[in-house]
Phi, psi and omega in degrees: 000138181285137173269114188242151177231140179245136176230109180199139183274000177260117185300317183295324179293319179299316181295317181297316179299316181298316181297311182300314184295315185283337175293331181290337185076008181263341186217151174237124180278115184259355179188142178224129188225161183260352179211165184290327183297312179295323179297315181298315180297320179295319184288341176296329183251352184229101180300140179225156178265336186212137173238126172249117186226141173286152178284315183262118177213156177287164177069296175220121182281176184296323181295315179293326177297312181296317180300318180295321179296314182293323178296328179276000179087012180276118184254026179304140175297139183231131170247127179260146175260130184215151175267173183297333182266014187240026182295330178299319178292321180297321179295321176296322181294327180300328179296338179272005176081038176289151183282318182194179176221152179242132175275144173270143355290151186288133173263114185307317182298324178295318178294319180298318178302317179297316180298319180297319180293316181292321179297317179297320179297317180292323177298319179294317178301316180298315180298315181295322178296318179294318180293325178294319178298321179297325186271350186298322181298317178293317180299319179296318179301313183290329176296320177294318177298315182298320180297322178294318180293325177294319179297327179274355182057039183266083184300318182296316180293327178295316178298320179296320179296318179297321177296320179297317179296315180300317179296322179297313181297315181297321181291319185273327189232007177065220184254028176295109185298322182298324179293314178301317183297309181290327182295314180296320179296317179294320181301314180292324180295313179299315182297316180296318179298320179295318179299315183290332177295324180274322183229081182301335182293348180276354186306320181278351186259327186264116180293140179270149172069173179204144178259126178243096185303138183299328185283350181271159178278169178297322178297323177292326175297319179301319179297318179298319179296315179299319180295319180296319179294324176297319177298318179301315183295321178296317180295320178296320180297320179296316180296316181296318181298313179294316181295322181294321180298315180293319180297316182293325178298316179292317183297312183293324176296317180297317180297314182296323181284343183239022184296334180282347184281115182295341180268004179301128182213166178298321179299319180296317178296315180299319179296321179296327182264357182059044180235167176285156179297318183295318180291320178298316180299316181297317181297316181298316182295320179291330183281315186250354175087354178224165182283174185302312183298316180295321181293316179297317178300317179301311181296319181292322180290322177295320177296320181299316179299319180295320181288325180294337179292341177268103186294346180283345181275133176286154183301316183292332176292318178299314180302313182296319181285353175255007177094016180243108177285333180263111182298322180297320179294319178300312181299317181296316181294316180300314182293322179293325184284316186257340182095001177211161185279163175301322180296316179296322180296314180297320178298321181295330179294322182285341181267351183294136180295147181273131180288137182305329181275357181290120181304330183290344181289339181276350182268000000 
């Protein structure tokens, strides 16, 4: 039943409206006032579904009452009462989003028709609101699934999920357009929130919300949703590509500067960059073509060769300066990497023939 309020300075009109409305069983009059100011104050504390107001009233007229309600964000349905000479006022009231208007003297059947239409609209809103609440748990689940698929860039699985969602809505709620419209909007909102919770850096890249024009079909809405998700994946790929380049520059610099540290590890590098070990490992492999351990070994072995060329350095010093506290481990790694031991390599350097143009040959 509609909760209704009447505002009119004519007592007989208020009484007639109340009788007609309550006889239909569609509305209950919860307040009747003679001016707009008292009506406005009452409506601040008492939610209503319908306001029937005269245009001309003392203290505050109907137009100012409606304007004040809309300014306060009150979207209550409004029927205005107007005389034959007040159409100019009625046209102004339409700009405030009034539902309909009644000419004086009031024709009961006309009022009943309006009440039936407004009551049906409210029943539909209530039903859709209840159905939306029922579907939110499913929508949240699918939003979480969708965010994971987006992170994996799994386009085929995303399309399959959207088809699954569409079939669920159609099976449970038929062709109610409002359900499809709000469901798709909620699905994208949940998915975006999940993505940003895991990757806050995507906040500036992933557009929020989606517009689904009323004049389009449900199938056209599906196309819009797919297009928006494709845009998200492209934006995510751009952010990841840029982010990976910066991350790798920092990671490789850190590794090179700490190559002598025997405690250097993938976990240590990840901690320095505030990233997960798995993501750091993936980035390094994509950047240099080999995994972290192989890359560190490569750098240490190249450093070892450079240090071994200085005959004044003892073997264990070279090992230590390359990040190996255990000389035996260093020797084993060097031989496995190059096919000969550090000692053999140093010996080979002293046996190399001196080039005739080498200035040191004259000394």
